[in-house]
C-alpha positions as CSV (number, residue, x, y, z in Angstrom):
1,M,19.9,-24.8,-141.2
2,S,23.1,-26.7,-140.1
3,F,26.7,-26.4,-141.3
4,P,29.5,-29.0,-141.4
5,K,31.8,-29.0,-138.4
6,Q,34.5,-26.9,-139.9
7,L,35.5,-23.3,-139.9
8,V,33.3,-21.1,-142.1
9,P,35.0,-18.2,-143.9
10,L,34.0,-14.9,-142.4
11,S,32.8,-13.6,-145.8
12,L,30.5,-16.6,-146.3
13,F,29.0,-16.2,-142.8
14,S,28.4,-12.5,-143.4
15,G,26.6,-13.2,-146.7
16,L,24.4,-15.9,-145.1
17,L,23.5,-13.6,-142.2
18,T,22.5,-10.9,-144.7
19,I,20.2,-13.3,-146.5
20,L,18.7,-14.5,-143.2
21,L,18.0,-11.0,-142.0
22,S,16.4,-10.1,-145.3
23,S,14.0,-13.0,-145.1
24,L,12.9,-11.8,-141.7
25,S,12.3,-8.2,-142.8
26,P,8.6,-7.1,-142.7
27,A,8.9,-6.0,-146.3
28,S,9.4,-9.6,-147.5
29,S,5.8,-10.4,-146.7
30,Q,4.6,-7.5,-148.9
31,S,4.8,-6.9,-152.6
32,P,8.4,-7.3,-154.0
33,L,7.9,-4.0,-155.8
34,T,9.5,-0.9,-154.4
35,V,6.9,1.1,-152.6
36,T,7.1,4.8,-153.6
37,P,6.5,7.2,-150.7
38,L,3.0,8.6,-150.9
39,A,2.5,12.2,-151.9
40,S,0.1,14.2,-149.8
41,I,-3.2,14.8,-151.4
42,P,-3.5,18.6,-152.0
43,D,-6.3,20.7,-150.4
44,T,-7.2,22.3,-153.7
45,A,-6.8,21.7,-157.5
46,T,-7.0,24.0,-160.5
47,I,-9.1,22.6,-163.2
48,R,-10.2,24.0,-166.6
49,V,-13.9,24.2,-167.1
50,E,-14.8,25.1,-170.7
51,G,-11.4,26.6,-171.1
52,E,-11.4,28.7,-167.9
53,P,-9.3,27.9,-164.8
54,V,-11.3,27.1,-161.7
55,Q,-9.9,26.3,-158.3
56,V,-11.8,23.6,-156.4
57,S,-11.4,22.3,-152.9
58,L,-10.5,18.7,-152.5
59,E,-11.7,16.4,-149.7
60,R,-9.6,13.3,-149.0
61,F,-11.7,10.1,-149.5
62,R,-10.5,6.8,-148.1
63,P,-13.1,4.1,-149.0
64,E,-13.7,1.7,-146.2
65,G,-12.0,-1.6,-146.7
66,V,-10.2,-0.6,-149.9
67,P,-6.5,0.4,-149.5
68,I,-6.6,3.5,-151.8
69,E,-7.3,7.2,-151.3
70,M,-8.0,10.2,-153.5
71,G,-9.0,13.8,-153.5
72,V,-12.6,14.5,-154.4
73,P,-13.8,17.9,-155.5
74,E,-16.0,19.3,-152.8
75,N,-19.8,19.1,-153.3
76,S,-19.3,17.4,-156.7
77,F,-19.7,13.6,-156.0
78,V,-21.7,11.3,-153.9
79,T,-19.6,8.3,-152.8
80,R,-20.4,4.8,-151.8
81,V,-18.8,1.4,-151.5
82,D,-20.5,-1.9,-152.5
83,K,-18.9,-5.2,-151.6
84,T,-19.2,-8.8,-152.7
85,P,-17.0,-11.7,-151.6
86,R,-14.8,-11.1,-154.6
87,I,-14.8,-7.4,-155.3
88,A,-15.3,-4.0,-153.7
89,R,-16.8,-1.3,-156.0
90,V,-16.1,2.3,-155.1
91,R,-18.6,4.5,-156.9
92,L,-18.5,8.2,-157.2
93,S,-21.6,9.7,-158.8
94,D,-22.4,13.3,-159.8
95,G,-24.2,14.7,-156.9
96,R,-24.7,17.6,-154.4
97,Q,-25.2,17.5,-150.6
98,G,-25.4,13.7,-150.5
99,Q,-28.0,13.5,-153.3
100,V,-27.1,11.9,-156.7
101,T,-28.1,14.4,-159.5
102,N,-26.9,12.3,-162.5
103,D,-25.8,8.7,-162.1
104,N,-24.7,8.7,-165.8
105,A,-21.8,10.9,-164.7
106,R,-19.7,8.6,-162.5
107,I,-16.5,6.8,-161.7
108,N,-16.4,3.1,-160.7
109,I,-13.3,1.7,-159.1
110,I,-13.2,-2.1,-159.0
111,W,-10.8,-3.5,-156.4
112,F,-10.4,-7.3,-156.3
113,K,-10.6,-8.7,-152.8
114,D,-10.2,-12.3,-154.1
115,L,-7.0,-12.3,-156.1
116,M,-7.4,-15.8,-157.4
117,G,-7.2,-15.4,-161.2
118,M,-6.8,-11.6,-160.9
119,D,-3.1,-11.3,-160.3
120,N,-2.4,-11.3,-164.0
121,I,-3.1,-8.4,-166.3
122,D,-4.4,-10.6,-169.1
123,D,-7.0,-12.2,-166.7
124,V,-8.1,-8.7,-165.5
125,E,-8.5,-7.6,-169.1
126,A,-10.6,-10.7,-169.9
127,W,-12.8,-9.9,-166.9
128,L,-13.2,-6.3,-168.0
129,F,-14.2,-7.2,-171.5
130,E,-16.6,-9.8,-170.4
131,N,-18.3,-7.4,-168.0
132,S,-18.4,-4.6,-170.7
133,Q,-20.0,-6.9,-173.2
134,E,-22.7,-7.9,-170.7
135,R,-23.6,-4.2,-170.5
136,G,-23.6,-3.7,-174.2
137,I,-20.4,-1.6,-174.1
138,T,-17.7,-2.0,-176.8
139,L,-14.2,-1.1,-175.7
140,Q,-12.0,0.5,-178.3
141,P,-8.2,0.9,-177.9
142,I,-6.7,4.3,-177.3
143,R,-3.8,4.9,-179.6
144,D,-2.7,8.2,-178.1
145,R,0.5,7.4,-176.2
146,R,0.5,10.5,-174.1
147,A,0.9,9.8,-170.4
148,T,-2.3,9.9,-168.3
149,Y,-2.0,8.8,-164.7
150,P,1.1,7.0,-163.2
151,W,-0.9,3.9,-162.1
152,V,-2.5,3.2,-165.6
153,R,-1.3,0.0,-167.4
154,K,-3.9,-0.3,-170.1
155,R,-6.8,1.9,-171.4
156,W,-9.7,1.9,-173.7
157,R,-12.5,4.3,-174.7
158,F,-16.2,3.7,-175.3
159,E,-19.3,5.6,-176.5
160,Q,-23.0,4.7,-176.3
161,G,-26.2,6.4,-177.5
162,T,-27.8,7.6,-180.7
163,S,-28.1,11.4,-180.1
164,P,-26.3,14.0,-178.1
165,R,-29.2,14.1,-175.6
166,N,-28.9,10.5,-174.6
167,S,-25.3,9.7,-175.4
168,F,-22.4,9.2,-173.1
169,A,-18.7,8.6,-173.4
170,G,-16.1,7.1,-171.1
171,R,-12.8,5.3,-170.5
172,A,-12.0,1.9,-169.0
173,L,-8.6,1.6,-167.4
174,I,-6.5,-1.2,-165.8
175,G,-4.3,0.2,-163.0
176,Q,-1.8,-1.2,-160.7
177,L,-0.9,0.0,-157.2
178,N,1.5,-1.8,-154.8
179,G,1.6,-4.8,-157.2
180,Q,-2.2,-5.3,-157.3
181,Y,-4.3,-4.7,-160.4
182,F,-7.6,-2.9,-160.4
183,V,-10.1,-1.5,-162.8
184,V,-11.5,2.1,-163.3
185,V,-14.4,2.8,-165.5
186,H,-15.7,6.4,-165.8
187,Q,-18.3,7.9,-168.0
188,L,-20.1,11.2,-168.7
189,P,-23.0,12.4,-170.8
190,V,-21.6,13.9,-174.0
191,D,-23.0,17.3,-173.2
192,S,-21.2,17.2,-169.8
193,L,-17.7,16.4,-171.0
194,E,-16.2,19.9,-170.8
195,G,-18.0,20.9,-167.6
196,Y,-17.7,17.8,-165.5
197,G,-14.8,15.9,-167.1
198,P,-12.2,18.0,-165.3
199,R,-13.6,17.0,-161.9
200,I,-13.2,13.3,-162.8
201,D,-9.7,14.1,-163.9
202,A,-9.0,15.7,-160.5
203,V,-10.0,12.5,-158.7
204,L,-8.0,10.2,-160.9
205,R,-4.9,12.5,-160.8
206,T,-4.8,12.1,-157.0
207,L,-5.7,8.4,-156.8
208,Q,-3.0,6.5,-154.9
209,A,-2.4,3.6,-152.5
210,R,-2.6,4.0,-148.8
């Protein structure tokens, strides 16, 4: 940048210097959104199981290669991360001591590694609906406006099955952390909603960027 060979007012020089320094700041290469300081994940959480308060220990889970973290109730989930060139899928299945006991009780977190076409919430919603339809899942809007989790931007519910024994229900959520959209889909057998649902809620309440 060059200036004409004349005296530059001090106020103008000061303003230009501020702009230049701002452009060199490390934050300029990140999301323009203000980054909220991370809250520490608690060691325990109180959940209500069939109406009764139960205190559970939480283990911090930081999936490899995905910039998120969460508190996972101890001895309640088996975790794994599956990766493709475009996405990373963080899967938490109902399990004990490293063994899955019921894969119909699970949380899937889809993190987009390739952001081309996934930096717009409408495109993410189209992706979610297409993938749901391929699995025979019909998403229905949730009209309840009560707040859920601070990262949620859109949400739907779904149900499948013909009898209580083989039916399950769940939620599909579009979230946003540090300016990036992601998808969360969780489901449970209908007869496990009261007993296991609070454990899923404990995970999603602590989900945050890292």
